[in-house]
Each structure stands twice: as C-alpha cells, then as structure tokens.
ROBA-136703 format. One record per residue (C-alpha): residue number from 1; residue in one letter; x, y, z. Coordinates in steps of 0.5 Angstrom, whole numbers, plus 500, padded with zeros to 3 digits. Example, Ala and Ser with C-alpha at 12.3 -4.5 7.8 and 13.67 -1.06 7.14 Angstrom:
resi 1&resn a&u 525&v 491&w 516
resi 2&resn s&u 527&v 498&w 514
END
This chain:
resi 1&resn m&u 366&v 371&w 596
resi 2&resn n&u 373&v 372&w 595
resi 3&resn a&u 377&v 367&w 590
resi 4&resn t&u 380&v 361&w 594
resi 5&resn s&u 386&v 357&w 593
resi 6&resn g&u 387&v 350&w 591
resi 7&resn p&u 382&v 346&w 587
resi 8&resn r&u 376&v 348&w 585
resi 9&resn p&u 370&v 343&w 585
resi 10&resn v&u 366&v 341&w 578
resi 11&resn g&u 359&v 341&w 578
resi 12&resn a&u 352&v 343&w 575
resi 13&resn l&u 345&v 344&w 576
resi 14&resn l&u 339&v 344&w 572
resi 15&resn l&u 333&v 349&w 574
resi 16&resn c&u 327&v 347&w 570
resi 17&resn r&u 321&v 352&w 570
resi 18&resn a&u 316&v 347&w 571
resi 19&resn e&u 314&v 342&w 577
resi 20&resn p&u 317&v 336&w 578
resi 21&resn a&u 311&v 332&w 574
resi 22&resn a&u 312&v 335&w 568
resi 23&resn v&u 320&v 335&w 568
resi 24&resn r&u 320&v 328&w 570
resi 25&resn p&u 318&v 324&w 563
resi 26&resn p&u 323&v 329&w 559
resi 27&resn a&u 328&v 328&w 564
resi 28&resn q&u 328&v 320&w 564
resi 29&resn l&u 329&v 320&w 556
resi 30&resn l&u 336&v 323&w 558
resi 31&resn r&u 338&v 316&w 561
resi 32&resn e&u 342&v 319&w 565
resi 33&resn q&u 344&v 318&w 573
resi 34&resn l&u 339&v 324&w 575
resi 35&resn l&u 336&v 327&w 582
resi 36&resn l&u 329&v 331&w 581
resi 37&resn a&u 326&v 335&w 587
resi 38&resn p&u 322&v 341&w 587
resi 39&resn a&u 325&v 348&w 587
resi 40&resn g&u 319&v 353&w 589
resi 41&resn t&u 314&v 355&w 585
resi 42&resn d&u 313&v 352&w 579
resi 43&resn w&u 321&v 351&w 579
resi 44&resn s&u 324&v 344&w 579
resi 45&resn v&u 332&v 342&w 580
resi 46&resn i&u 336&v 336&w 577
resi 47&resn v&u 342&v 334&w 580
resi 48&resn p&u 347&v 330&w 576
resi 49&resn e&u 348&v 324&w 580
resi 50&resn g&u 354&v 321&w 576
resi 51&resn k&u 360&v 325&w 573
resi 52&resn p&u 359&v 324&w 565
resi 53&resn w&u 364&v 330&w 564
resi 54&resn l&u 369&v 326&w 568
resi 55&resn h&u 369&v 319&w 563
resi 56&resn g&u 366&v 322&w 556
resi 57&resn g&u 372&v 327&w 555
resi 58&resn e&u 367&v 333&w 554
resi 59&resn p&u 367&v 339&w 559
resi 60&resn v&u 361&v 340&w 564
resi 61&resn e&u 359&v 346&w 560
resi 62&resn r&u 358&v 342&w 554
resi 63&resn v&u 355&v 336&w 557
resi 64&resn v&u 350&v 340&w 561
resi 65&resn t&u 348&v 344&w 555
resi 66&resn g&u 346&v 338&w 551
resi 67&resn w&u 342&v 336&w 557
resi 68&resn a&u 338&v 343&w 557
resi 69&resn t&u 337&v 343&w 550
resi 70&resn a&u 334&v 336&w 550
resi 71&resn l&u 330&v 338&w 556
resi 72&resn a&u 327&v 344&w 553
resi 73&resn v&u 326&v 342&w 546
resi 74&resn s&u 322&v 336&w 548
resi 75&resn a&u 318&v 340&w 553
resi 76&resn a&u 317&v 346&w 548
resi 77&resn t&u 313&v 350&w 554
resi 78&resn w&u 318&v 351&w 559
resi 79&resn p&u 325&v 353&w 559
resi 80&resn v&u 331&v 350&w 562
resi 81&resn l&u 337&v 353&w 566
resi 82&resn a&u 343&v 350&w 566
resi 83&resn l&u 348&v 352&w 572
resi 84&resn w&u 355&v 349&w 571
resi 85&resn w&u 362&v 350&w 574
resi 86&resn d&u 369&v 348&w 573
resi 87&resn a&u 376&v 350&w 576
resi 88&resn d&u 377&v 355&w 571
resi 89&resn r&u 371&v 358&w 569
resi 90&resn a&u 363&v 358&w 571
resi 91&resn g&u 357&v 360&w 567
resi 92&resn y&u 350&v 358&w 565
resi 93&resn t&u 346&v 356&w 559
resi 94&resn l&u 339&v 358&w 558
resi 95&resn a&u 335&v 353&w 553
resi 96&resn a&u 328&v 355&w 551
resi 97&resn g&u 324&v 350&w 546
resi 98&resn f&u 327&v 351&w 539
resi 99&resn r&u 330&v 357&w 540
resi 100&resn r&u 338&v 358&w 540
resi 101&resn t&u 341&v 357&w 547
resi 102&resn v&u 343&v 363&w 551
resi 103&resn g&u 349&v 363&w 556
resi 104&resn y&u 354&v 367&w 560
resi 105&resn t&u 361&v 365&w 563
resi 106&resn w&u 365&v 368&w 568
resi 107&resn l&u 373&v 367&w 569
resi 108&resn a&u 374&v 363&w 576
resi 109&resn d&u 376&v 370&w 579
resi 110&resn g&u 369&v 373&w 577
resi 111&resn t&u 371&v 377&w 571
resi 112&resn p&u 366&v 377&w 566
resi 113&resn v&u 367&v 374&w 559
resi 114&resn g&u 360&v 374&w 557
resi 115&resn e&u 356&v 379&w 552
resi 116&resn d&u 351&v 384&w 556
resi 117&resn e&u 346&v 382&w 550
resi 118&resn a&u 346&v 376&w 553
resi 119&resn m&u 343&v 378&w 560
resi 120&resn r&u 338&v 382&w 557
resi 121&resn t&u 336&v 376&w 552
resi 122&resn f&u 336&v 372&w 559
resi 123&resn a&u 331&v 377&w 562
resi 124&resn a&u 326&v 376&w 556
resi 125&resn r&u 326&v 369&w 555
resi 126&resn l&u 325&v 368&w 563
resi 127&resn a&u 319&v 373&w 563
resi 128&resn l&u 323&v 378&w 568
resi 129&resn d&u 322&v 385&w 570
resi 130&resn p&u 325&v 389&w 564
resi 131&resn v&u 327&v 394&w 569
resi 132&resn l&u 328&v 392&w 576
resi 133&resn d&u 330&v 385&w 575
resi 134&resn v&u 335&v 387&w 569
resi 135&resn q&u 338&v 392&w 573
resi 136&resn a&u 339&v 387&w 578
resi 137&resn l&u 343&v 383&w 573
resi 138&resn e&u 347&v 388&w 570
resi 139&resn p&u 352&v 388&w 576
resi 140&resn l&u 354&v 381&w 574
resi 141&resn t&u 357&v 384&w 568
resi 142&resn e&u 361&v 388&w 571
resi 143&resn s&u 368&v 387&w 574
resi 144&resn d&u 368&v 386&w 582
resi 145&resn k&u 374&v 384&w 586
resi 146&resn e&u 370&v 381&w 591
resi 147&resn a&u 366&v 377&w 587
resi 148&resn d&u 368&v 370&w 584
resi 149&resn a&u 365&v 365&w 579
resi 150&resn h&u 361&v 362&w 584
resi 151&resn s&u 358&v 367&w 588
resi 152&resn r&u 356&v 371&w 581
resi 153&resn l&u 352&v 364&w 580
resi 154&resn i&u 349&v 365&w 587
resi 155&resn g&u 347&v 372&w 586
resi 156&resn l&u 344&v 370&w 579
resi 157&resn t&u 339&v 365&w 583
resi 158&resn a&u 338&v 370&w 588
resi 159&resn i&u 335&v 374&w 583
resi 160&resn l&u 331&v 368&w 580
resi 161&resn t&u 328&v 368&w 587
resi 162&resn r&u 323&v 373&w 584
resi 163&resn t&u 320&v 368&w 580
resi 164&resn g&u 319&v 363&w 585
resi 165&resn l&u 326&v 359&w 585
resi 166&resn v&u 327&v 357&w 592
resi 167&resn l&u 333&v 352&w 592
resi 168&resn p&u 333&v 346&w 597
resi 169&resn t&u 337&v 348&w 603
resi 170&resn g&u 345&v 346&w 601
resi 171&resn l&u 344&v 345&w 594
resi 172&resn n&u 348&v 351&w 592
resi 173&resn p&u 352&v 353&w 586
resi 174&resn g&u 359&v 352&w 586
resi 175&resn e&u 359&v 346&w 591
resi 176&resn s&u 362&v 339&w 588
resi 177&resn a&u 358&v 334&w 585
resi 178&resn d&u 358&v 329&w 591
resi 179&resn r&u 356&v 334&w 595
resi 180&resn l&u 350&v 336&w 591
resi 181&resn r&u 348&v 329&w 590
resi 182&resn s&u 349&v 327&w 598
resi 183&resn v&u 345&v 334&w 599
resi 184&resn a&u 339&v 332&w 595
resi 185&resn l&u 339&v 325&w 597
resi 186&resn a&u 338&v 327&w 604
resi 187&resn q&u 332&v 332&w 602
resi 188&resn g&u 328&v 327&w 599
resi 189&resn a&u 330&v 328&w 592
resi 190&resn e&u 327&v 322&w 587
resi 191&resn q&u 332&v 318&w 583
resi 192&resn l&u 330&v 318&w 575
resi 193&resn e&u 331&v 311&w 573
resi 194&resn w&u 330&v 309&w 565
resi 195&resn h&u 324&v 304&w 565
resi 196&resn g&u 324&v 303&w 557
resi 197&resn w&u 320&v 307&w 551
resi 198&resn r&u 313&v 304&w 553
resi 199&resn d&u 313&v 307&w 560
resi 200&resn a&u 316&v 313&w 558
resi 201&resn v&u 311&v 315&w 553
resi 202&resn r&u 306&v 313&w 558
resi 203&resn a&u 309&v 317&w 564
resi 204&resn e&u 309&v 323&w 558
resi 205&resn l&u 301&v 322&w 557
resi 206&resn d&u 300&v 322&w 564
resi 207&resn a&u 304&v 328&w 565
resi 208&resn v&u 300&v 332&w 559
resi 209&resn e&u 293&v 329&w 562
resi 210&resn e&u 295&v 332&w 569
resi 211&resn g&u 296&v 339&w 566
resi 212&resn r&u 292&v 344&w 562
resi 213&resn l&u 290&v 340&w 557
resi 214&resn g&u 288&v 334&w 560
resi 215&resn p&u 280&v 335&w 560
resi 216&resn y&u 281&v 336&w 553
resi 217&resn m&u 284&v 329&w 552
resi 218&resn r&u 280&v 324&w 556
resi 219&resn g&u 273&v 325&w 560
resi 220&resn p&u 267&v 328&w 558
resi 221&resn k&u 270&v 335&w 555
resi 222&resn a&u 274&v 331&w 551
resi 223&resn r&u 269&v 326&w 548
resi 224&resn l&u 264&v 332&w 547
resi 225&resn l&u 270&v 336&w 543
resi 226&resn c&u 271&v 329&w 539
resi 227&resn a&u 263&v 329&w 537
resi 228&resn v&u 264&v 336&w 535
resi 229&resn q&u 269&v 335&w 531
resi 230&resn l&u 266&v 329&w 528
resi 231&resn g&u 259&v 332&w 527
resi 232&resn a&u 263&v 338&w 523
resi 233&resn g&u 267&v 334&w 519
resi 234&resn v&u 263&v 329&w 516
resi 235&resn p&u 258&v 334&w 512
resi 236&resn l&u 264&v 338&w 511
resi 237&resn l&u 268&v 332&w 508
resi 238&resn a&u 262&v 330&w 504
resi 239&resn w&u 261&v 337&w 501
resi 240&resn g&u 268&v 338&w 499
resi 241&resn i&u 268&v 331&w 495
resi 242&resn g&u 261&v 333&w 492
resi 243&resn r&u 264&v 340&w 490
resi 244&resn r&u 271&v 337&w 488
resi 245&resn s&u 274&v 341&w 493
resi 246&resn g&u 281&v 338&w 495
resi 247&resn g&u 282&v 344&w 501
resi 248&resn w&u 275&v 343&w 504
resi 249&resn a&u 275&v 336&w 503
resi 250&resn a&u 282&v 336&w 507
resi 251&resn a&u 279&v 340&w 512
resi 252&resn g&u 273&v 335&w 513
resi 253&resn a&u 278&v 329&w 513
resi 254&resn l&u 282&v 332&w 518
resi 255&resn l&u 276&v 334&w 523
resi 256&resn v&u 274&v 327&w 522
resi 257&resn a&u 281&v 324&w 524
resi 258&resn h&u 282&v 328&w 530
resi 259&resn g&u 275&v 326&w 532
resi 260&resn a&u 275&v 319&w 531
resi 261&resn l&u 282&v 318&w 534
resi 262&resn g&u 280&v 322&w 540
resi 263&resn l&u 275&v 318&w 542
resi 264&resn v&u 279&v 311&w 541
resi 265&resn y&u 285&v 315&w 545
resi 266&resn d&u 280&v 316&w 551
resi 267&resn r&u 277&v 309&w 551
resi 268&resn l&u 284&v 306&w 551
resi 269&resn r&u 287&v 310&w 556
resi 270&resn g&u 280&v 309&w 560
resi 271&resn r&u 282&v 301&w 560
END
C-alpha cells in the first residue's frame, strides 16, 4: 500500500486475547463509549465509539495505551494489544498484566522508528513461534518504500491470525474512527454501558464463575473444597494455639477463613 495524499484518518482498535464474556466486565470499568465484538478464537476487539482524543487534548496513542494498561492490569490473565494511527504516525502498544508495556511506531510513510527488541518482546509475550513468527515480524522493522504505516499494522494483524485472530470484515486498522464504528455496529457489535459498581462487580463474578475457576467458586466442588479447608484448618488452628506457634495458628486461621467465606459466598450467590 503506497502512501496517499490528503488528511489521514485517526483511530484505534483494542485487541484482547480473551472471549467477549471475559473482556466485558473490565472494559465496562473504563466507563467509555466502546463497542465489543468477537475476533476469532479466544480474541475480542474493542472499537472506541467516541473520540476522546479529539476533546481531551491527548494524542490517540496515549489514550488507548492508558485503556490497554487498565484492561491488562484488571484482567491479569490475558494481554491487550492497542493499535493506533493518526496523521503522522501509527503503531501498537502491548500491555500484559503488571509488566511494562512494549510498543513500536512507524512514521506515516512506513519508516520504522521503533527498536527491534520491542518486536522480540512482543512475540514472546504473545507466545508466538520464536522462529517462524519472529521471522515474519522482521520485515516490519525494515524500510520499505511500498509499505506505509497503515499497511504495517495490517501486516501485523495478518501474522496474528496464526494465533486465532480474525478481525470482523471491514474492521481494518487505518480506517477512520467513524468508519470503524459504523462497520462494527452493522456487524452486531455490543455497546458497552456503565451500570454502576454493583452491576460491574456482579458481571465480573459471573465472568470468573464461567471460566476455569468457576467450579471451585460455586457448586459441589466448591463446597467440598471449603469443607476440606475447614476440616484441616480447625485442628491446625487449635494445635498452633496449643503449641503457641504463631505461624501454624495463622495458617490454620487462614484455612478456616477461606473455607467459611467460600461457603457463605456459595450460599449468597445461590440466592
């Protein structure tokens, strides 16, 4: 794709390596106008419905980097890749848990201005193939007169299809924010709305219970685990107190607390 004349669009996409059900609760906590849609196997895409970078005085890169970091920290178990572009540059920021974010930038004409180490870190944190995928990423760090910044982002997402990423048709990096919004809505993207802290916490609990830890938070397995914790904790607490051992007493108290709270949680959620 050759560089084109005229004003370049400004926009962004957030790619989350998780299903929409897991992405929805932390995304709602951002309290922004966002659209959420599935994007392949174990991937979701968030499309900004508003354009806060036009009103808050901050560049689009800084806005979406903040969103990606907040999502990754609140989720902790899956990374968030923010793709962004404006009149002069384009790039990405990868956030994963509490790790330092990693990013790469291209000028509008496609000239790389990032560091090669960033690409290698990017590949490692997304668990890409250390040989084949890293080799596929290398051309993105080299000069190419035929590739502008937007085509670099498209090339990046093409490599990520090997991990299961499939962006909805028409939802391409480099398009204007208005175009992305209309395409996402036409394909049935969900509009995320803020319903208050109580609903947000309830949604977060629902998402966790639907995941791998669900059977150990509610239901027969959860109650059995709580009973085992109580059964082990009570005598351990008594033994620690009798021996005046603060460490063993604390361990017993922790097991008793976990078991008791788990049973209370199971009963309350059951209601």
